[in-house]
C-alpha positions as CSV (number, residue, x, y, z in Angstrom):
1,M,57.3,70.9,53.0
2,T,56.2,67.6,54.3
3,Y,54.1,67.5,57.5
4,V,54.0,64.8,59.9
5,S,51.1,64.2,62.4
6,V,52.3,62.9,65.7
7,G,49.5,61.6,67.9
8,V,46.6,63.8,67.9
9,R,48.1,67.0,69.5
10,R,51.0,67.9,67.2
11,V,51.6,68.7,63.6
12,L,55.3,69.0,62.9
13,P,57.4,69.9,59.8
14,A,59.6,67.1,58.8
15,F,62.9,68.9,59.4
16,P,65.5,68.6,57.9
17,W,64.4,65.7,55.9
18,T,62.0,65.9,53.0
19,R,61.8,62.2,51.9
20,P,58.4,60.4,51.8
21,L,57.2,59.2,55.1
22,D,56.1,55.5,55.9
23,P,52.3,55.6,56.3
24,R,52.6,53.2,59.4
25,F,54.3,56.1,61.2
26,L,51.1,58.2,61.4
27,S,49.7,55.6,63.9
28,M,52.5,55.7,66.2
29,P,51.7,57.1,69.6
30,A,53.0,60.7,70.7
31,C,55.9,60.6,73.0
32,P,56.9,63.9,74.8
33,G,60.1,65.4,73.5
34,L,61.1,62.6,71.0
35,V,59.7,62.4,67.5
36,T,60.6,59.5,65.4
37,L,60.3,59.8,61.6
38,A,60.1,56.5,59.6
39,Y,60.7,56.9,55.9
40,V,59.6,54.6,53.0
41,D,63.3,53.6,52.3
42,G,63.5,52.1,55.8
43,T,65.6,54.7,57.4
44,T,64.6,56.4,60.6
45,A,65.4,59.9,62.0
46,V,64.7,61.2,65.5
47,Q,64.1,64.7,66.8
48,W,64.1,66.1,70.3
49,R,62.2,69.4,70.9
50,V,61.5,71.8,73.6
51,P,58.2,70.9,75.4
52,V,55.5,73.5,75.0
53,K,55.2,73.9,78.8
54,V,58.7,75.5,79.0
55,P,58.1,78.7,76.9
56,V,54.7,79.0,78.5
57,A,56.2,78.9,82.0
58,K,58.7,81.5,80.8
59,L,55.9,83.9,79.7
60,A,53.8,83.2,82.8
61,A,56.7,84.0,85.0
62,G,57.2,87.3,83.3
63,L,53.6,88.3,83.5
64,V,53.4,87.4,87.2
65,L,56.5,89.5,87.7
66,L,55.0,92.4,85.9
67,V,51.7,92.1,87.8
68,A,53.4,91.9,91.1
69,A,55.6,94.9,90.3
70,F,52.5,96.9,89.6
71,L,50.6,95.6,92.7
72,I,53.5,96.3,95.0
73,G,53.6,100.0,93.9
74,P,53.4,101.7,90.6
75,E,56.9,103.4,90.8
76,P,58.2,103.8,87.3
77,E,61.6,102.2,87.9
78,R,60.1,99.1,89.3
79,L,57.7,98.8,86.3
80,V,60.6,99.5,83.8
81,V,62.8,96.7,85.4
82,A,59.7,94.3,85.3
83,G,59.0,95.1,81.8
84,A,62.5,94.5,80.7
85,V,62.5,91.2,82.4
86,L,59.2,90.3,80.7
87,L,60.7,91.3,77.3
88,G,63.8,89.1,77.9
89,L,61.6,86.1,78.9
90,A,59.4,86.8,75.9
91,A,62.4,86.7,73.6
92,W,63.6,83.5,75.2
93,A,60.2,81.9,74.9
94,A,60.0,83.1,71.2
95,R,63.3,81.1,70.6
96,D,61.6,78.0,72.0
97,L,58.5,78.4,69.9
98,L,60.2,79.4,66.6
99,A,63.0,76.7,66.7
100,P,61.5,73.9,69.0
101,V,63.7,71.1,67.5
102,R,66.9,71.5,69.3
103,L,68.5,68.1,68.1
104,A,67.9,65.9,65.4
105,A,69.7,62.7,64.2
106,D,69.7,59.9,61.6
107,S,72.2,57.4,60.5
108,G,74.0,60.1,58.4
109,G,74.8,62.5,61.2
110,V,73.3,65.0,63.7
111,T,71.8,68.4,63.4
112,V,72.1,70.7,66.4
113,V,70.3,74.1,66.8
114,T,72.4,77.0,68.2
115,G,71.6,80.7,69.0
116,F,68.1,81.8,67.9
117,G,67.5,78.9,65.4
118,R,70.8,78.4,63.5
119,R,71.1,74.8,62.4
120,H,74.5,72.9,62.0
121,R,74.6,69.6,60.3
122,L,77.4,67.4,61.5
123,A,78.3,64.1,60.0
124,W,79.0,61.3,62.4
125,P,82.9,61.1,61.8
126,E,83.0,64.9,62.9
127,V,81.6,63.9,66.3
128,V,84.2,63.0,68.7
129,R,82.0,61.8,71.5
130,V,78.5,62.1,73.0
131,R,78.1,62.1,76.8
132,V,76.0,63.2,79.7
133,D,77.8,65.4,82.0
134,A,76.3,64.8,85.4
135,R,77.3,67.3,88.2
136,R,76.1,67.9,91.6
137,R,73.1,70.2,90.6
138,S,72.9,69.8,86.8
139,R,72.9,67.2,84.1
140,L,73.8,68.2,80.6
141,L,74.1,66.3,77.1
142,E,77.3,67.2,75.4
143,V,78.0,66.6,71.8
144,D,81.8,67.1,71.2
145,V,82.9,68.0,67.7
146,G,86.5,68.6,68.7
147,D,86.8,72.4,68.7
148,T,83.0,73.0,69.6
149,L,81.0,71.5,72.3
150,Y,77.2,71.6,71.9
151,V,75.5,71.4,75.2
152,F,71.7,70.5,75.8
153,S,69.7,70.4,79.0
154,A,66.7,68.2,79.7
155,Y,64.5,71.3,79.2
156,D,66.0,71.7,75.6
157,L,65.3,68.1,74.6
158,G,62.1,67.2,76.6
159,A,63.5,63.7,77.2
160,D,65.8,61.9,79.6
161,L,69.5,62.7,78.7
162,D,70.7,59.1,79.3
163,E,68.1,57.9,76.7
164,V,69.0,60.5,74.3
165,A,72.8,59.8,74.6
166,A,72.2,56.1,74.1
167,R,69.9,56.7,71.1
168,L,72.6,59.0,69.6
169,E,75.3,56.4,70.0
170,S,73.2,53.7,68.4
171,L,72.6,55.9,65.4
172,R,76.3,56.9,65.4
173,T,77.4,53.1,65.3
174,A,74.8,52.4,62.7
175,G,76.0,55.2,60.5
176,A,79.7,54.4,60.8
């Protein structure tokens, strides 16, 4: 497996690509959420990942809830419910830590992660549209494949959704 050093703080596997990397890439500054992979053959790929602070916040919220339930009163029912919520949040945080890259794209297509870490590779001709659905209280990036709609939030990608959609469209037109 090829590893890429991004800035000083992260070492990431080059998923799902295994081509040799351009050495100039190693000096590029780290950008939260977005990782750009530059290959020797001149192609580039981008990945958007869950920021580390998201699973840490989920685990912290679960622990605070458990401690609060214990401090309010040690009734067994309250502790069981708080423990169940903590386990649910821990599983949700584990998903973010085990499969942090939610969306990856290059000129050949896009790779989306669904469920607990299942990856789907979609060629650009399969993608009907990429758009940002802005509603009153939420903004979501939608990757429409006709019969399936993949939806990502800013917390999933760690980046501005308009910038992600613009980058995906530029890669889509370059691959067509």
